[in-house]
N, C-alpha and C positions, 0 to 999 in steps of 0.2 A: 600583523593581519596573516591570518592563514588563510588558503583559499581552498574549495572543493574540489578536490579532485576525480573526473571522468575518465577513467580509463580507456581506450575502445575497445571492442571485443576481440579485434585483432591487428598482429602488428606482423607485417611481414610473414603474415598466411597462417603465424599461430595464435592458439587461443590465450591468449594473460588473462582474462575475467579472474582465473583462481591460481594462487601460486605463480612460480617462475619469475623471469626478468623483464628487464625493457619496457619497465613501467613507467619511466620517468619523464617519455615524450605525452603523456595524459593531458588533455583539455583542461585549464585550470579556469573554476567557475566563483564568481564572488557570492552566489545567492543560493541558495537552498528551499525546497517546497518540504514543511511539515505537515503531515497529514495525518487521520485519525478513522477510525472505524466506527458512526454514529449513528443515529436512529434505531437502534437496536432493541428498543424497548415493544409491546404489545399492548394494546388496551390499555388496561390503567397500569402495566410494569415497566416501567424505567429499568435500564441500565445503565449506571455512569451518571456525570456530570456532563448533560451535554449542551447545556447553557454557559461553564466555564470553559470547555474544549472549546467551544465556537471564538471563543476569547486571546485564544492563544495560535491557535493553527492558521494554515493559509487555507486546504484544502480540506474536503467534507467526503467521506466514503461511504454512503446514505444506505442503509440497508432496504431492500426493495421487495419485501413479504416473502422472501423465504427463510434465511435463518432467524430472522427477524424481520419487525414492520409493519407497518398495516398503512393504509392510504391516509389515515388520522396524523399519525407519526411523521409519515413522511412528508406531508403538508407542513407541518409545524416545525422539524426540522429547515425544510427547505427554505421557511420564510425566515427562521433564526441564523441560518446562515446567510441566506442574502441583507438580512439587517447588520451584522458583522462585516461583509463584505470577502468571506469565504466561499471560493471555489466551489461545486459541489460534483461527487463524480459518485456514480450507480456501484454497487456493492451488493451482487448476485452470488448467492451460494445455495448447497443444496439445502432443495425444501422441507428440513428437517428442526422443527423448532426446538424439540425436547434434548435433541443432542448439540445445539446451538451451530447446525452448518459445520460441525467436527467433525462427522463420523464421514466417509464414506458409503454413500450410495450407488448400489449399482445400475449404472446408464451406459448405453450407447454412447461413441461421441456425437450423432444427429442430436438422440435427445438432449445430452448436455448442451446444443447450441440452441435448441428450440425454448428450452429452461430460461437459458442465459437470456433470448431475446425477450421473451415473455416479462421476465424480472423486469429486465433494464425498459424495456416501454410503460411498464407500469410505473415507474419512477417519473418516467420522461412525460407520462400523460397527468401523474398527477402536478408534476412541474411546470408544465404548463396552464393549471390552475392556478397554480402558486405567483407564475410569470417569474421563474427562476430557470436559469438554464443547465442544464445537465453536460459537465463537457469534456465524461471521462469515462472509463468502467474501471473497476479491480476485484478481479475474484476473492470471494472469500474463504477464509479455512478451509477444509478438508480440499474443495474444488479447488483451489490456488495450490496449495501443495501437490493434487495428483497433476494439475498443468504445469507442475514445473518438472516434473518428469518424463511425463509422459507425451510426445507429440501430437499424437493423434487428438488427446484432450486440448491440449494448446491449441490446435489448427482450428478442434470447433468451434471456441473461446473467442479465437482471433476473425473467424471466420463471422460468427453471428454481431462482432462489434463492427465490422464490417458492411456488414448490412443495413444497419440499424440507423435511422437519420440523424442529421446532426454531426458527421464526419467528428465523431469520439475516436477520442485519446487513448491508449491502453495502459495504465499502471501495473507492473508486472515486477516481479522480487525478482531480484538483482540476479546473474548466471543463469537466469534457467529457462526450458523448454518455450515455457510463454514468451520468454522478452523475443527469442528466435522467430518464430511462428508470427509473432503480430507483425514483425518488421519484413514477413516473406507476405504478409497478406496486406503490405501499403500503412498502414496504419503508422501514428505518432507513435513511438515506444517510450514510453520511460520507464527506468528501473527504480526500484526502493531498495532501501534497507530498514532494520526493523532495531529501536530505540531501545523497547522490552523484550524482546527475545534473545535468547544465547544461540550461538550460530556451530556448526559441527564444522570438523576441517575441511569437508567437501564445498563447502558454502551456505547447504541447507541448515536450516533452523531446528533446534532439539526438541524432540517431540514435548508436546504440553506431558505428558506423563513420565516424563523423566525428570528429577531432581536438578535441580536450576535453572529449568527451563526459561520462566519466565523471570524476569530482574525489579527488581522494588525498589531499589536502593537510587534516590534524583541527581545527588552524586556522583555514582559510580557509571551512572546512566548518563549523565552529561559529558562525566570524563570520556566513559568509551565511546562516547562520537564525535569529540571533538582530537581527538588521538587519528577515529576515522578520516576526518576532515582533515588533518595534515597529509597523511599519511597514503588513506586507500585501503589501509589494511584494516580488517574488525577481527578483533579477539573472539578464540576458539575458547569454548568448553574444556577445561583439562589443560588452555596454556596453547601457545602457538598464534597464527595469525593468519587471515586468509583473505587475500586480494579480492574485492570489491568493486563495484561501480555504479552510482544512482543518483540521482537528482533529488530523489525524494526520500523525507524519512519518515516511517510511520509510529503512532504511538496507540496504541487499543485502546479504545475507549472504556471497555471493562476491565483494562489490567488495576486493582488495586492501585489507590492512588494516584489515578492516573494525573488527574489535573498538576497534581507538584512535579511529576516526570516529565511532564510535556514545558510547564512554567520553567524550569529550572531547565530543561536542554535549551527552550527557546533562548534564555539569558544569559548562556552560557558560547554557545553559537554566534550569537548578534557581538557578545565581549568578544568572541575570536574575531571578526571584523567581515561575519557573514550576514549579507541582507536574507529574510525569511520571507518569500514570496512565489506565489504559487505557480507551479508548472505548466498550467492549463489558462487559457485567456478568462478573463474577468469578465 
């Protein structure tokens, strides 16, 4: 049996989330969350197989009308998640349907805070009609990547989440400014890594436009995450590893072959002795 390693952000006052030594005293867990970005259709257009994914993952990050999603898609996704016992979070992003929220839209931090509040509030409103609680927030696409490196953007998102009702948790990319600012805001912050995305040596995701950025082979994806579970080290594109900490693993619902990736990953993690459970209360 392996244990998923969650390394502390600091040990003896030094940052050990990326590289370095002295990571052997990290907390050991016997369970992990498996999340997916879902509800990303619009009107009659569907992206991915949400029904199948909701039979595999433990948490669902639902689009809330920015990069994708509309009230009908939200409602259907919420009800289906509840039927499958999957915990729901809001997945706000830039209001850029044509770019699927993967292009940076110039906005001030205050504008970003209002955008996040409006989108999460929209999902919370539809969720109230569906009788399903929203438990956390995860920024989408270009917004999440910008918040990874820019503290003012991260603080804007964290501040919006703190202000919203429901004591929402924050799901953030491991080793980023969003993690830091979320904790400063007093939020429950849970770090995630990505099963289907390649990493750079600095712990950031390889840009999607670069060759090898998106991973498709279910066996290789699963083996990579089991290795990470055993060591806390994430393989880097081009060779080497980077140390990251996480309590959740994401598979993008729109990645080609997402269902096979998620199923293979869950099977391999469970075979390694890890229980798949949501990080937020059901």
